[in-house]
N, C-alpha and C positions, 0 to 999 in steps of 0.2 A: 453570576458575577459579571459586572460590567467590564468591558475592555478598558485598559488604561490608555487614555488619549494623551500621548506625549508628542511634542513637535519634533520631528526627525527629518533628516535629509534623505529623501526618497530616491530610490534608484531611477535614473532617467533612461527610459526605453527609447530605442532608435525609432520605433514606430508603435502606435497603439491603434488597434482596430476599433471601429465604432461600437461593436458589441461588447468590447472590454470597457471602454470609457463610459458606456451607458449602464454598466452593471452596478447594482446597489447591494453591497455586502450586507447591509443591515436588514434589507428586505429578505435576503437569503437566510440570514440568521433567524429572523422572525418565523419564516416558513419552517425551518428545521426545528425550532423550538416547539412549534405546533404539531409537527408530523414525525419527529424522530422515533417515537415509540413504535411506529409502523415496522421498523426494522426487526423487532422481536417476532412479529407475526410472519414477516417475510422469511426470517431465519428458520422458524419452526416449519413452515411450508417447504422450504428448501431441503431441510434434512429429511422430511417425510418423502418428498418426491424422489430424492436421490436414492434412498434405499428401496422405495417402492418400485421405481424403474429398474433398479439393479436386480431386484427379485424377478420382475417380469421378463427381463432380458435373459435370464437363465434358461428360458424356453425358446429363445430365438438366436439366430446367428447374428454376429456383430455387424453393425452398419459401417460402411466405409466412410462416408461424409467427408471425403478428401477435399473436394472443391469448397464446401462450406467451411471446413476447418481452415483452409488457406485464407479465405476471406476474413474469417474471424480473427486469425492471428495478425494479419496485415492491419486490420482496423484497430486492434488493441495496441500493436506496436506503434502505429502512427499517432494514436491518441497519447500514449505514454511519452513519446518523444516530444509532442507538443506541450504537454504539461511540464516536462523537464526544462525545455527551452524557455518557457515563460515564468517558471518559478525559481530556478536555480540562480539567475542574476540577483534577485531580491535577497536570497539567503547569503550569497557571497558579499553583496554590498553591506548587509547588516553586520556580518562578521568583521569585515574590513574597517567599517566606520563606527560600529557601536559595540562590538565584542560578543562573546558567548552569552553573557548575562541577558542582553537584549534579545538575542535569538531564541532563548528558552523561556523568557518571562514576560515579554511584551509582544502583543499580537498586532503589530503595525502592518504586517504582511496582509492582514485581512481588513483592518480598520482604516488604513491609510493608503493602500496600494490596490487600485481597482484591477490591474492586470493580474497580479498575483492572487487576489481574492477570487476573481472570476474562475481561473483555472484550478484553484484550490477547491472551490465549490463543485466544479465538474468532476474533479478527482474523487471527492467524497461520494457524489452520486454514482460514479462509475463502479463502485464496489458492488452495486446491485447487478448490473449486466455481467460483471466478472464471474458471478455464480454460474454462468453458462459454461465455464471451463469444465465443471464437474459433469455436466450433461454429456459433453463429448466423451468423457472417460467411461461413463456407464453405458452409453449407447454403442460405443466401440468395444465394450467389454474388456477394458484395460484394468489393471489392478488399481483399486481405490483404497488409498491408505488413510489412516486417521488424520495425519497431519494436513492432508489436502482439504478435506471438508471442514475440519475444525478451524483452520486458519482463515478460510474464506468466510465462514459464518461469523467468527469473532471479530475479524477486521471490519466487516460491514457494520456491526453493532457499535464498535468503538469509534469508528470514523464519523458516523452520524451523530453520536453523542458528543464527540470532541468539537465538531463544527458548531453545534448549537451553543457551546460555551466559548467559542473563539479561542481555542487552545493555542497558546503561543508556541509551544514546543512542536506542535504538529507541522510547522513549516519544515522541520528536519525530516519528519516521517514521510511527508509528501515528496520531497526531493529525492530521498533515498529510494523510496518505493518506485517512483516513476523511472528512476535511473535503471534499477534492476529489471523492471518490466520492459523497458525499451530494448534491452539486450535479450531478455528471455523470449518475448513474443517475436522478435526478429529472428531469433534462432529457430523457434517453432515454425515460423513461416517458411524459412529456408528448408527445413526438414520436410514440410508439406509439399514443397516444390521438388523434392527428391535430390536436393543439393547435398553432395557428400561433405560432411563436416566431421572434424575430429571429435572422438568421444570425450576427449579431455575438456572440450568446451562446456559440456553438460556439467562436469565436475566443477569447473570454474564458476558457473552460474549458481550452482548449489552452495558453493563455499561463499560466494558473494552475498547470498541470502543469509547465510549464517553470520557473516560480518555485519550485515545490516541490523540484525537482531542485537548483536553485541553493542553496536553504536547506539541503538535505541535504548538499551539498558543504561548506557553511560549518560545519555541525555536526560533520562529520568533521574539518575543520581544527581546531576547538576541542578535539576529543579529542586530536589530535596535539599541540596546544600544551600541554595539561595533562600529557600523558605526557612531553613534552620537559623540563618543569620539575620532573619527578619527583613531581608531585602524585598521590596515590592515585587511580588511574583504573581501574576494574574492568572492563576490556575487553581482549581479547587483540589483539596486533598483526595476527594473521591476520584477525581479525574486522574491524578498522578498515580494513585494506588492501582487503579484499573489498568492504566497503561503499563505500569511496572510488571504486574502479574501477566498481562498479555505478552509483553516482549520477552520476559524471562521464560515463559512456557515455550514461545517460539524458538528462543535461543537453545533450549534443551532439545526440542523436537527436531529442529534443523540440524543441530550438531549430531544427534543420533542418526538421522537420515543420511547425512554426509558420510559418517563413519561406516555404517553398514552397506551403503551403496558403492563406496569407492575404496576406502582404506581397508576395511575388513575383506571385501571381495578381492582386492589386490593381493592380500596376504594369502588367501585361499588358493588363488591362481598360481602363486609362486611355489606353494607347497606341492601342488599337483604336477609341476613341471619336472 
């Protein structure tokens, strides 16, 4: 489905880098249309390697990887902060000047805004290297839960699919995810540096992820609503159904993880005292 080209008042950036101003969102869209199916092969390989390495590691001692893990988390924290700084202004501007309808139904952040589209495209591509998070878990022989590899795999597939359709509501998902990742990877980097951090911060991060999924479900509901009243909403039904299933499953899984990791554990500790 073609993106709706509506004349809008764009966010004015204080500065724009040459690599941003020279970016062609439609070239990126065309590339993703031609290559997005690759994510299925990547996802299948990812799951195979994760469990194969996990099995192999059962015969070996865990690797430390402390220095590499530190660099990894610093890199992802820096990238997430960059995405947030360059995409949040467009979302706020759209909400303030055009409202919720525009933010979920019109993809001007991609078709009309080169800064936002450049960083959105990088965000989409970043879901591939983020699979490396899981490799640190299996190589260090830490517990690998279903939520972890499921959400990494599904997010990669949906993000690549969403970009090739210039999904309007994805501007919300990009901003929310980059915000959470800015905090999460910074937290992991500090832990890798052996900085003493309150355990409650981990609970706050997990709860923030849970809230992110709740907002994602609400955004999909708003898309359904505008489609139901026949407002021009430039997103396919397949897209919004896929996104809804994904976000609802995340909502349930993160809610369950938060409950058993923090609330249920806290109740057990009180009983043993």
